[in-house]
Each structure stands twice: as structure tokens, then as C-alpha cells.
C-alpha positions as CSV (number, residue, x, y, z in Angstrom):
1,M,-18.6,7.3,-26.1
2,I,-19.9,7.4,-22.5
3,A,-21.7,4.1,-22.9
4,Y,-18.6,2.5,-24.4
5,L,-16.4,3.7,-21.5
6,A,-19.0,2.5,-18.9
7,R,-19.2,-0.9,-20.5
8,R,-15.4,-1.2,-20.7
9,I,-15.0,-0.1,-17.1
10,I,-17.5,-2.8,-15.9
11,Q,-15.6,-5.4,-18.0
12,S,-12.3,-4.2,-16.5
13,I,-13.6,-4.6,-13.0
14,L,-14.8,-8.1,-13.7
15,I,-11.4,-9.0,-15.2
16,L,-9.6,-7.7,-12.2
17,I,-11.9,-9.6,-9.8
18,G,-11.2,-12.8,-11.9
19,I,-7.5,-12.2,-11.8
20,S,-7.5,-11.6,-8.0
21,A,-9.5,-14.8,-7.5
22,I,-7.2,-17.0,-9.6
23,T,-4.0,-15.5,-8.1
24,F,-5.4,-15.9,-4.5
25,A,-6.4,-19.5,-5.2
26,L,-2.9,-20.3,-6.6
27,L,-1.2,-18.8,-3.6
28,Y,-3.6,-20.6,-1.2
29,L,-2.6,-23.9,-2.8
30,L,1.1,-23.3,-2.6
31,P,2.9,-26.0,-0.5
32,A,5.1,-23.3,1.0
33,D,3.9,-22.0,4.4
34,P,4.2,-18.2,4.8
35,V,3.7,-18.6,8.6
36,R,7.0,-20.6,8.8
37,Q,8.8,-17.8,7.0
38,I,7.5,-15.3,9.6
39,A,8.0,-17.4,12.7
40,G,11.4,-18.8,11.8
41,R,12.9,-22.2,12.1
42,S,13.1,-22.3,15.8
43,A,9.5,-21.4,16.5
44,T,7.4,-23.8,18.5
45,P,4.1,-25.3,17.0
46,A,2.1,-23.2,19.5
47,T,3.8,-20.0,18.2
48,V,3.2,-21.0,14.6
49,E,-0.5,-21.6,15.2
50,S,-0.8,-18.4,17.1
51,I,0.6,-16.4,14.1
52,R,-1.6,-18.3,11.7
53,R,-4.6,-17.4,13.8
54,Q,-3.6,-13.7,14.0
55,L,-3.2,-13.5,10.2
56,G,-6.5,-15.3,9.6
57,L,-4.7,-18.1,7.6
58,D,-6.5,-20.8,9.6
59,Q,-9.8,-19.8,7.9
60,P,-11.3,-21.5,4.8
61,F,-10.4,-20.2,1.4
62,L,-13.7,-18.4,0.7
63,V,-13.5,-16.6,4.1
64,Q,-9.9,-15.5,3.4
65,Y,-10.6,-14.3,-0.1
66,G,-13.9,-12.6,0.9
67,R,-12.0,-10.7,3.6
68,Y,-9.3,-9.7,1.1
69,L,-11.8,-8.6,-1.5
70,W,-13.7,-6.5,1.0
71,N,-10.5,-4.8,2.1
72,L,-9.5,-4.3,-1.6
73,V,-12.8,-2.5,-2.3
74,Q,-11.8,-0.1,0.5
75,G,-8.4,0.5,-1.1
76,D,-6.5,-1.7,1.3
77,L,-4.0,-4.0,-0.3
78,G,-3.0,-5.6,3.0
79,R,0.1,-5.6,5.1
80,S,3.4,-7.3,4.2
81,Y,4.1,-10.4,6.4
82,I,7.8,-9.9,6.4
83,Q,8.3,-6.1,6.2
84,R,5.3,-5.3,8.4
85,S,4.4,-2.3,6.2
86,E,1.4,-1.5,4.1
87,V,1.6,-3.1,0.6
88,S,0.3,0.1,-1.0
89,Q,3.1,2.1,0.6
90,L,5.7,-0.3,-0.6
91,I,4.4,-0.3,-4.1
92,V,4.1,3.5,-4.3
93,A,7.7,3.8,-3.0
94,R,8.9,1.6,-5.9
95,L,6.5,2.8,-8.5
96,P,8.5,5.9,-9.8
97,A,11.5,3.7,-10.6
98,T,9.4,1.1,-12.5
99,L,7.6,3.8,-14.4
100,L,10.8,5.4,-15.4
101,L,12.3,2.1,-16.6
102,M,9.0,1.3,-18.4
103,I,9.0,4.6,-20.3
104,G,12.7,4.2,-21.2
105,A,12.1,0.6,-22.4
106,I,9.0,1.5,-24.5
107,V,10.9,4.4,-26.1
108,C,13.9,2.1,-27.0
109,E,11.7,-0.7,-28.4
110,L,9.7,1.7,-30.5
111,L,12.7,3.6,-31.9
112,I,14.5,0.4,-32.7
113,G,11.6,-1.8,-33.7
114,L,9.6,0.7,-35.8
115,T,12.8,1.8,-37.7
116,M,13.8,-1.8,-38.4
117,G,10.3,-2.7,-39.5
118,L,9.9,0.3,-41.7
119,V,13.2,-0.2,-43.5
120,A,12.6,-3.9,-43.9
121,A,9.2,-3.3,-45.4
122,V,10.5,-0.7,-47.9
123,R,13.4,-3.0,-48.8
124,R,11.3,-6.1,-48.9
125,G,13.1,-9.2,-50.3
126,S,16.5,-7.6,-50.1
127,R,19.5,-8.6,-48.0
128,T,18.7,-5.7,-45.8
129,D,15.2,-7.1,-45.1
130,D,16.6,-10.6,-44.4
131,S,19.3,-9.2,-42.1
132,L,16.9,-7.0,-40.1
133,M,14.4,-9.9,-39.7
134,V,17.2,-12.2,-38.5
135,A,18.3,-9.5,-36.0
136,S,14.7,-9.2,-34.8
137,F,14.5,-12.9,-34.3
138,I,17.7,-13.0,-32.3
139,G,16.4,-10.1,-30.2
140,V,13.1,-11.8,-29.4
141,S,14.8,-15.1,-28.7
142,A,17.7,-13.9,-26.5
143,P,17.1,-14.2,-22.8
144,Q,17.1,-10.8,-21.0
145,F,19.8,-11.8,-18.6
146,V,22.1,-12.7,-21.5
147,V,21.4,-9.4,-23.2
148,G,21.9,-7.5,-20.0
149,L,25.2,-9.2,-19.1
150,L,26.5,-8.6,-22.7
151,L,25.6,-4.9,-22.5
152,L,27.1,-4.6,-19.1
153,Y,30.3,-6.2,-20.2
154,V,30.7,-4.1,-23.4
155,F,29.4,-0.7,-22.4
156,A,30.0,-0.7,-18.6
157,V,33.1,-2.9,-18.0
158,R,35.1,-2.6,-21.3
159,L,34.1,0.9,-22.5
160,S,33.1,2.4,-19.1
161,W,30.4,4.5,-20.8
162,F,27.7,3.7,-18.3
163,P,27.6,2.6,-14.6
164,I,27.3,-1.2,-13.9
165,G,24.2,-0.7,-11.8
166,G,22.2,1.7,-9.6
167,Y,19.5,4.3,-10.0
168,G,19.2,8.0,-10.1
169,T,20.7,9.4,-13.3
170,F,20.0,9.1,-17.0
171,S,23.2,7.1,-17.5
172,H,21.8,4.5,-15.0
173,L,18.6,4.2,-17.2
174,V,20.2,3.6,-20.6
175,L,21.4,0.0,-20.2
176,P,18.3,-1.4,-18.4
177,S,16.1,0.3,-20.9
178,L,18.0,-1.2,-23.8
179,T,18.0,-4.6,-22.3
180,V,14.2,-4.6,-22.0
181,G,13.8,-2.7,-25.3
182,I,15.8,-5.0,-27.5
183,M,13.5,-8.0,-27.0
184,G,10.4,-5.8,-27.5
185,A,12.0,-4.2,-30.6
186,G,12.1,-7.6,-32.3
187,W,8.3,-8.0,-31.9
188,Y,7.6,-4.4,-33.0
189,A,9.9,-4.8,-36.0
190,R,8.1,-7.9,-37.3
191,M,4.7,-6.4,-36.6
192,M,5.6,-3.1,-38.3
193,R,7.1,-4.9,-41.4
194,S,4.0,-7.0,-41.9
195,S,1.6,-4.1,-41.3
196,M,3.6,-1.7,-43.5
197,I,3.7,-4.2,-46.4
198,D,-0.1,-4.6,-46.3
199,V,-0.5,-0.9,-46.4
200,L,2.0,-0.2,-49.2
201,Y,-0.2,-2.3,-51.6
202,Q,-3.4,-0.5,-50.9
203,D,-5.2,1.6,-53.6
204,Y,-4.7,4.9,-51.9
205,I,-0.9,4.4,-51.8
206,R,-1.0,3.8,-55.6
207,T,-3.1,6.9,-56.0
208,A,-0.6,8.9,-54.0
209,R,2.2,7.6,-56.2
210,A,0.3,8.4,-59.3
211,K,-0.1,12.0,-58.1
212,G,3.7,12.3,-58.0
213,L,4.2,12.5,-54.3
214,D,7.7,11.6,-53.2
215,R,8.5,8.4,-51.4
216,L,9.1,9.9,-48.0
217,T,5.9,11.9,-48.0
218,I,3.9,8.7,-48.9
219,L,5.5,6.7,-46.1
220,I,5.1,9.4,-43.4
221,R,1.8,10.9,-44.3
222,H,-0.2,8.0,-45.8
223,A,1.4,4.7,-45.0
224,L,2.7,5.1,-41.4
225,P,-0.5,6.3,-39.7
226,N,-2.4,3.3,-41.0
227,A,0.4,0.8,-40.4
228,I,1.0,1.9,-36.9
229,L,-2.5,1.0,-35.6
230,P,-1.5,-2.6,-34.4
231,I,1.5,-1.1,-32.7
232,V,-0.8,1.1,-30.5
233,A,-2.5,-2.0,-29.2
234,M,0.9,-3.7,-28.5
235,V,2.1,-0.6,-26.5
236,G,-1.1,-0.9,-24.3
237,I,-0.3,-4.5,-23.5
238,D,3.4,-3.7,-22.9
239,I,2.6,-1.1,-20.2
240,G,1.2,-3.8,-17.9
241,I,3.8,-6.4,-18.8
242,L,6.6,-4.0,-18.1
243,M,5.0,-2.9,-14.8
244,G,5.6,-6.3,-13.2
245,G,7.5,-8.4,-15.6
246,I,11.0,-7.0,-15.6
247,V,12.1,-8.8,-12.5
248,V,15.3,-10.2,-14.1
249,V,16.4,-6.8,-15.4
250,E,15.8,-5.0,-12.2
251,S,17.7,-7.6,-10.2
252,L,20.6,-7.6,-12.7
253,F,21.0,-3.8,-12.7
254,G,20.0,-3.2,-9.0
255,W,17.0,-1.2,-10.1
256,P,14.7,-0.6,-7.1
257,G,11.4,-1.2,-8.9
258,I,8.3,-3.3,-8.4
259,G,9.8,-6.3,-10.2
260,Q,12.6,-6.5,-7.6
261,L,10.0,-6.1,-4.8
262,V,7.8,-9.0,-6.1
263,W,10.9,-11.2,-6.6
264,Q,11.9,-10.7,-2.9
265,A,8.3,-11.4,-1.9
266,I,8.2,-14.7,-3.9
267,Q,11.4,-15.8,-2.2
268,R,9.8,-15.1,1.2
269,V,6.2,-16.2,0.3
270,D,5.0,-12.7,1.2
271,I,1.5,-13.2,-0.2
272,P,0.1,-9.7,0.3
273,I,2.9,-8.2,-1.8
274,I,2.6,-10.8,-4.5
275,M,-1.2,-10.1,-4.7
276,G,-0.7,-6.3,-4.7
277,V,1.9,-6.3,-7.5
278,T,-0.2,-8.7,-9.5
279,L,-3.3,-6.6,-9.3
280,V,-1.3,-3.4,-10.0
281,S,0.2,-5.0,-13.1
282,A,-3.3,-6.3,-14.2
283,F,-4.8,-2.9,-13.7
284,A,-2.0,-1.4,-15.8
285,I,-2.7,-3.8,-18.7
286,V,-6.4,-3.1,-18.6
287,L,-5.8,0.6,-18.5
288,G,-3.3,0.4,-21.3
289,N,-5.7,-1.5,-23.5
290,L,-8.5,1.0,-22.8
291,L,-6.2,4.0,-23.6
292,A,-5.1,2.2,-26.8
293,D,-8.7,1.8,-27.9
294,I,-9.5,5.5,-27.1
295,V,-6.4,6.8,-28.9
296,A,-6.9,4.7,-32.1
297,P,-9.8,6.8,-33.5
298,F,-7.5,9.9,-33.2
299,I,-4.9,8.1,-35.4
300,D,-7.4,6.8,-37.9
301,P,-10.8,8.6,-37.9
302,R,-12.4,5.6,-39.7
303,I,-12.2,3.7,-36.4
304,K,-15.3,4.2,-34.3
305,L,-15.8,3.3,-30.6
306,R,-18.9,1.1,-30.3
């Protein structure tokens, strides 16, 4: 176990270094000039060059990346060009809102997706199965801003059940979580259906039926724990994706999370914030996958960490 964790941690560090190098290189090659954003349109060439020198942006790529990597090892994510604040402080200030939305979205997509997939697998080949799979396909295909606007129009404008936007209460969380969760639910539904169908035709399920166990007991105690294993890995990946990939939803609902922060940084070419959010999201994905691998043996003892 210790050797496995040590190996995974080393692999994770190498992955994060690779992601930081690729992201830094892409931002370095951008045609947009962050110094111009800082100096303003009326700045003289001398002023622009002075700011560029102060920020170290006049140095070669390897020098800039080496300096960034050295600061990163010391826990320094840099300082925002525009907001003039530490990137770590800006991310920490937005992190609670993003984590809350992430948890709400994962709960929604699991409740909706697993239920749809389980019912579709049990009713395989029926109209219910076809209808649920069509619904899951629509959920996966529909753009998030379309789903969000539709939910806002129906439940906030027409029915007045929830606020149009904002942050702070449970009612503010429902619609953004559903918007993100509906798309994820489609993937979970299809994965759960496929996994459950495979499990239902295994020999131990036939044995359980031969013993006279009722259908619900077979599904909950025997089929579900085995069918849910692929879902655990998907949740681990979702953690990182939702950390930095819900920009549209946060902007649509005025949710003050990391996604909104990075979107503002992209518009202003604020490279330190873009790098910081990218690395935090990558770290969340790596951590989520590691936790999924650790949790899997507790769900199914036949799985061993090697």
C-alpha cells in the first residue's frame, strides 16, 4: 500500500509538472500581450518596456518557466497582473463557492444518472429503456447555457421557485447544480446501464436468483456494488473537471467561483491566475483519481492495489 501510494505520488508530481510546462508554453506563445493590458492603450513604448522588464516577461521562455517552477515549489502561485493580489489568495477566496457547486452537481448527476441507468438496465429493451436513453443523450448533447437558461426561465421566472442568480443559500445552489448535473447525469446513466447489464448476467446473480432472493435484494446487495465500480472512477475525474470547467454556469448564475475567476483572467490575459487555476484543477483531477483507486478495494475486496 505504501509503495503504491509513493509511486502514484511521484507519477502525480510528474504529471503536474508536465501540465504546468504545456500550459506555460501555450500562454507564452499567445499573440495577446499581457503588458498592454496592464499599461493601457495610452501608455508609451518606454512605459510598456519598463513594465515588461519589471515582470520579467522580457526573459527567454526557459528562464521565465524556471523562475515560475521555483516559486511554485515554494508554494507561490504568483501575483495577478491586473488585481495585484496573490493568486493563491484569490483562489482560496473563491474555492468554497466552487466546492459547494461541485458537491451539489455531483450529487445531482449521481442521483439522476444512477437512477436512470439502473431502471433502464432492469427494463432493458422496453419503451422505458429507450425513453431514458434518449433523455440521457439529450442531456449529454444540450449546451450548458441552454439548459441553464431553460431552468432559469421555468423555475425562476415563471414559477418563482428559485432566485435568478446569486450565492449564499440552498435555493441559490439548486439551479446551478441541476444545470451542471443534467449533462453529467446522461453520462452516468449510460455507463450505469451498460455496467449493470453486464453484472446482471453473471453467474453469481443467477445463483442469488436460484436461492429465492427477491429482486430488490439482488439489485442492491449483489449487482449494484459491482456495477458501480466504473462510476467511482468517473467521479474522481469529475472532481477536477468541475473545479475549473464550469465557467459558463458560474457566469450565467453569477456564482462567485473559480470558473468565473479564470474567465475574467482569460479576458484580461492575466497569466498568473490562468496558470494557478489550471494547476489547481489538474491537482484536483489527480487527487480525485488517486482517491477513486484507494476507495475501489473497499467497494469490491477482489480489487487489490499493486
